[in-house]
Every structure is written in structure tokens, then in C-alpha cells.
N, C-alpha and C positions, 0 to 999 in steps of 0.2 A: 077883237084883236086886229091890229093894223098889219099891213104887209111888212112894215119895218120890224114889228115885234116877231113876226114869223121868220123873217130873214135872219134875225139874231139867233134864233133857235136853230134854224136850218144850217147856218154857217158853222155853228159850234157842235153840230151832231157829228160825233166821231165814229158812227156805226159803219159797218161794211156796206157794200153796194146793195145787198139784198135786204138790209134792215134800215136803210137810210130813209129819212123823210122824203116825201114826194117833192118835186120841184115847186117853187112858189106859185107859178101859173096854174099848175095842176091842182095844187092844194086849194087855191081860191075856187076853182070850179067844183071840187068835191065839197067844200064847206058850204057853198051856196046851195047845193042840193040838200045836204044833211041838216043844215040849221032851220030850214023851213018845214021839213017833212018828218023828221025823226027825232026821237030822244034815245039816249043810250040804252034804255030798256026795250025799245021797240026795234032796234037795229040788230037783227040776228045775224048769225054766221053766214047764212046763205046770201043775204044782201051784201055783206062785206065782201064776199068772193066775187059777186056779180059787179060791184062797183070797182073793185081792184082790176078785174078783167077789162071793164069798160075804159078805164083811164090808164091801163097798162102800167100799173104799179104792183109791187109785190104785196102779198097779204100782210107780211110783217111790217112793211112800210106804212100801209094804210092803218094797221093797228096802232103803230106809233103816232100817226097823225091824230087818230081818235083820242089818244091819251092827252095830246097837246091841246085839242079844242074842246074837250069835255069840261063842263062847268058844273061842279058839285053833283055829278052823276044825274043831273036833271035835264040838261040840254047841251047842244053843240053850238060853239061859237063860230060865227062867220068871220072869215078873214076879209078885211076890206082894203 
């Protein structure tokens, strides 16, 4: 996924501030960690909460990002 693809999704996200996708710069950092180390099956709730805290995003926003970057429930896509 390119940054422009993510920006299109981010701009059209009509969620409230607590459920909104993370900012593009933060999303890039998060996806660079996830794409190389985890799969959707190995990324548990504890890791989600720790990552959300580290990047200061809401759990709901991180969950929404995971939906956007998950490929066929097998891997996470990196935002380039």
C-alpha cells in the first residue's frame, strides 16, 4: 500500500476522534513494525494495547488500521 492509498482512506474516514485512523506518519511507523514481525494470528490483544500506548493512538484507531492493512488474514501490509 502506498502512502497515497492510505491518505485516500484516511481523508474519507468519517469516524469520531477516538475511532479515527492514525495519522499517516504514525501509521507508516506502525506498519513497518507489524509487516516484518507479526501476522494477524500472532498479534494478540496485549500487543495491540502496548503498540497503541507506544504510538499514542486509541485502541479503536489501531484496530481500524489493522483492518485496513490486513491482507487475506495472513499478513500485514506495509505503508510505503
